[in-house]
N, C-alpha and C positions, 0 to 999 in steps of 0.2 A: 383506493380511489373510487368515487361513484360521483358521476355528474352527467346530466342530460346535455345532449349536443348543443341544446338553446344556450345553456350557462357557458359552455366551451366557446361557442361562436361569439358570444357577447364579450367575452374576457380577450378574446384574440381580435376583436373588432372587424369581424366579417360575418358572413350569414352561411348558413346550411342549406345545402342542396340535398334534400332528403327529409325523413322524418325526424324532426329536431326534438321530439320527445324521447328518442332512443336514449337510453342509459350506458354511460360508457364506464366500464368497471377497471380496465386497465390501458396501458399505453405501451407500444414496442416498436423499434426501428428495424427490428430483424423479423422478417414475414414468418421465420419458422418457429418464432416464439408468441407469434399472435394466438389468442384463444377468443372463445366467444365473448361477444362485447368489447372487444379491444379496439382502440385507435390505432392505426398503422401510420407512422411516421417515415416517408420515403426521404432518407438523407443521402446526399451525393457524397461518395467515396470512390474506391476503386471502381466500383460499378454504382450506377445511378438507382438509388432505391425505388424510384418509380416503376423501374422495368419488373418489379417483383411483386406488384399490385395483385396479380392473379394468385399468386401463392398465398399472400396475406388473405384474400377472400375465401380462398379454399380451407384456410385454419381458421376460420370464423370471425374475420375483422367485421365490425359494424359500421365503421367510417375511417376516412383517411383524410390527413392533410394533404393538400394538393398544391403544388407549386403554380402561380397563376401564369397561363400561357402555355404549359406544358402539356403537349399533345397526349392523345389516348386517355382522355379523362373518363376514369370507370363510371357505369351507370347502375352497376349491381349492388351499390352500397352508398351510404351517405358521403357526401364531399363537402369539405371545408377548405376554399382556396385561400392561400396565403401567398405572402411575396417570398418567404423562405421557411420552409417546414422546420428547420433545426431552430431557427431563431424564434418561430412561432411555439415549439415544444418548450424552449426556454421561458418564454412569455407566459406558457400555461403553467409551467412549474412555480414561477414568481407568484401568479394569481393563486394557486393551491396552497403555496406555502404561507400566504397572508390568510388564507381562508381558515386552515388548521391551526395556525399560529403557535408552533411549538418554538421552545427555545433552542437555538442552534449553536452546535459545538463545531468549528471548524479546525480541521487538523491538517497540517503539511509539515514536509521535512525531506532531506534528501534521503534518509534512511529512517526506518521505523514507524512511519505514519500509519501503515495498516496494522500492525502489532499494537500501536498505541490506540488506535481507533477501535480495535477489540476489546482491549482492555479497559477503555473509558465506557464503552457500551456495556460491559459486564459490570462494571462499578455503579453505574448509573441505573442500571435495570433492578437494582436491589428495590428502590423506591418509586421508579418513574416507568412510564410506558415509553419505551425507547425503540427507535428507529434508526439503524445504521447503514452505512454504505456496504454493500455485498460485493465480494471478492475486491477488485480495485476500480470499481465504476467511479472514478475519481476526476474526469476531465469535463470539458463542455457538453459533452453527451451524458456521460455517467452521472454526473451530480443532479441535472434536472430529472433523469430517470428515477435516481433514488427518491428524490423529493415527490415524484408522482406515485411512487410505490408504497409511500408512508400511509397507515390508517389514520382515520379521522380523528381518533383518540390520542394520537401521538404528542406525548408532552416535551420530550426531548429527542432532537433530530441530530446524529452524530455523523458528520460528513468528511471523510477522507478527500483532499484537494491535493491534485498533483498539478504539476507543470513541466513544460519543456521548452517554453519560450516566454520572453517577457510580456507583461499585458494579460496572461491568461489567469493568475491568481486575482488580479484587479477586477476581471469580468465575473469570475465566480465569487467573489467577495461581494461586490454589488449584486449578484443574483440572490444571494442568500442573508446579507445584512447580519454575520454571526453575533452571537453574545458573548461567545467566549472563543478565542482563538488560541491555537496550540503551535508551536514550531519546534519540532524534536531535535534538529540539528543542521548544520550546513556541511555537505561533503562535496564530492566531485561528480555526482550523478549529473548528467546532461551538460558536462563541462564543454563538450563539443560545441553545443549552441551559444554558450554564455563566455567562455573564453577564460574568465577568473572567477574564485569563489567570492569575491567581493560582489560581482555582478549576480551570482546566484542568491546570495543573501539580499541583495535588493529586491529580486524576483519574489523570494519567499516573504518578504515582509509587505508584499502586496496584499496577503491575506488579512492585514489588519486596515486596509484601506476604507472600509465599510463597517469597522467593528461598532457596535453601537456605544453610545456615549457612557452608558452605565455599565458596559461590558468589561472583560478582563483579558488580558494579553499574557500567555503563560508560555515560558520558552526557556531553553537550555541556557542557563546562565553562565555555563562553562565555555560557551563560544563568546570570543571577543567580538566577532562581526555582528552577532544578534544584540550584545550588550550596548554595543555603540549605536546601532540604530533605534534600540527600544527608548533612547532618551527622548526621542522626537514623539513617542507615543503618550498622549494626554491621560488615557484610560488607566485604570487599576492594573498592575502589573506584578507577577509572581515568577520566581525562577526555581529550577531544580537543576540538581547535579551532584558534584563530589567535592565541591569547595565549600568551606565553612561561611561563606558570604551568600551562598544562596539561600533562598526562602525554605525550601526542603532539599536538605542533603543528605546523603548515605553515610551513616556513622559506621556501618560495616556491611559487607556483604561476602556470601560465599556461593561458588557455583559448583552443583554437583553434575552428575551425569543427566539428570532428567529435569533436575529444577535448580532454582537460584534462591537463596534467602538473603534477605537485608533488613536493616533497621535505619530509622532516619531520626533527627535531631527533634526535640520536642514531641517524642512520642515513645510510650513504654511498648508499643505493639511490634510484634515481630511478623515481617511479611515474607510469603514464598510466591513464587511463581513457576509455573510448568514449563519454563524456558530456562536456557542458560546463558550466562554471559554478562558482563557490566553493562554493555548497551541495551538489553533489555530490561537491567534494574533501573536503567535511566528512562527507559518507556514507562516502566511501572511507576516511577515518581511522578512522571507527568499525569499519568492517570490518577493517581493519589491527589495531586494538586487540583485535578478537575473535580473528583469526588468531594474535597474539602469545600471547593467553591460552592457546591451545590447542597451543602450541610451534612455530607454522610460522616459518620463516624470513622475512625480509623480502624476500629473493629469490623465494621461493615465493610469497608474497603478491603481488608485483609482477606475476608472471606471471599469476596467476589473474585480478586485477583488469583487465589490460589486454584479456583476452579474454573477459569476462562479458557475459551477453545478458541486458539489462534487460527488465522486463515491458512489455507492449505499450503504446502511448499515452504513455510517459514521455520526452518529448525524443528521440522518433523522427525522424530525417530521411527526408524523402520527395522525390520528384522531380516537379515539377509539369509540366503538359502543355505549356508553352511553355518549359521548360527551367531554371526557378526552382527553388531549393532551399526545401523547407518544413520546419520544425520544428513537430512535433505533439506538443503535452504538454497533451492534453485530458482526463486522467482525473479530475482534481479540481482545486480552485482555492480560494485564499484569498489575504488581502494580503501575507501573508510569501511565498508561494509565487510570485504575481505579480512581486513586486519582485525576487526571485531570478532568475526566468527573464527579466526585462527587461533586468536588469543583465548577466546572461551574454550575451544576445543581442546586446547594444549594444557588446559587446567583441570581436564577431567581425569580423575584417579583411573589407572590401568589394572587390569587383571595381570598377575606376573607372567610374562610371556608374550603378551599381547602387544600390538604395535599401533600407532596412530597413524592413519592414512588419509592425506589429503588429495581430493580430486578436484581441480580447478579448471573452469572454462573461461573462455575470454569474457572481458568486461566490454560492454558495447557502450558507443555513443561518447567516447572519450576524445574523438578528434585527433587533432595533430599532436596532442600530448600523450597519446596510447601506448606508444612505444614505451616512453620513460616511465609511465605510471605502471604499466605491467612490470617492466624491469624494477621498479622501486619496491616490490613487494619482497624482494628476496631478503630484506632485513627482518621479516617478522616469521620467517622459515628457518627453524633450527632442527637440524637431524636428531638431535638428542630429545627434542619435544615432539616434534612432527617427523617421524621415523621415515616415512616414503610419501613421495609426490607424484601424482600424475597429473600432466597438463594437457588441455585439450584445446586446440584452435589456433590459428595463424598468430594471433597477437601474444598467445603464451609462449611463443618460441623464444620472445624477448626475455622472459622470466626463466625460460630453459637455460638460457645461455649464461644468465645472472648467476645461476645456481650451481654451474659446473665445479666451482672451487669449494663449495660446501656439501655437496651430496657425491656419493659414489655412484657408478654407473647402474647397479643394481637397486639403487633406492630412488632414481631420478628417472622419470618416463615421460616422453613427449609424443603427441599424436596430433597431426593435422586434422581439421575438421571432417574430412571425408575418411576418416580412419576410425570412427566410433565403434564398430564391430570388433576391430583388432583391439582397441582399448578395452572392451568389454570382455573379451576373451582372456587377456592377459590378467585383468581384476579377478576373474573368476579362478584363474590358474595360481593366483597370488594370495588372496585373501583366507586368513585362517578363523576359526571360530571365535578366538579371545580377541580378535583385531576389532578396533572401531574405525570407521570411515566417515569422512565428511564430504560433502557435494556441494560445491559453490560455484555458480556462474551465472551470467545473464540468462535470461529467459529464452532468448534467440539461440542459445546453444543447445536447448533440449537435453541438458543433463538428466532431467525426469525419465527419459528413455533408459538411461544407464541404470539409474534407481530401479525402475521397474523390472530390468532383466536380471537383477542381483536379489530380488526379493525373494 
């Protein structure tokens, strides 16, 4: 982004106190990430962002948005006074989006949205200048930041959009007016705040609220909650999944240790992705659907999918310090995601004598249903397939109790959240070179620390 302060002030309906010819080259709400030519946006969170203005100045900020009436207005840099700095940043993103005018692809879903975003960006980068959401900058702060970070020559903007409350995706859809929207699936993520999967589906559908009239809605056709709601969408629609009434459906798929392969209807092309599992094949079919929307050939799409780089901590393979293979999928967790990972992990062919070991941490934000949802995972764990289970966190005690009749005491281990070091030591003493280990848990459980200690 490159804009003079005069243009920014006009876009925000305010005036600039200072040199309005100053060129702004970046925007940041974290004072530590401000660079020369940066516009600092003080956002009210656990701390008031205005308190960090000196840090922003020290790091090279050229200007700041400033809440009207807020004390200690700085004099060392240009100031644009606004009613609400976050809302002003969103308005600036809206203005810049119209100025650059890329085609917008919006992606959401209870699981798979980050992986699908990475796949879609890889597919479209073959022909277009693509800018995508970094990490998981997918909320009312992250989406405008992603927009403001795109280069002026961006042709397609691929946005991951998350939500944890009703109305959030409505707002993000209004901000971006997407040309293509994708919903990967409906699961139990954030069910604490919604109560039912029906209400989660209603909230996910908000991404289509400002879908352009000539746009397309691409969604998981195997999810009845989406199929039912899609009937109210007047724009073009396409589905992906594993049933033969989907627009794109898998006619075969196989999951190996480090990759999965699949074929689809109406195509002779074979596809391969550097991730395992049926759920990631589903994500790839979503990306295939988007690629076809933009005129990509199946051959081009296959080449892009085979080489795409997933965001960190999503089914990453690591090497352990005794030679074991470790699959780390510790960015987030919910019952649907755990079942998908365990199923995929259980399909990996083993070296003779090796064991499959699962390390599962609490699934957060499940509310009053948490105990039942943790306990309910017992049916996806079979000692003949997942030979040993380590459970970590207070909520996983419910699963531990439910597995007592299936696993013997040498194969089932439980640790409260304050016993991470104890679990690490037990894992170090237990794991053998031919074993494979999967880690799955909510980010707040910090299982990545365990992975780091085992690498």
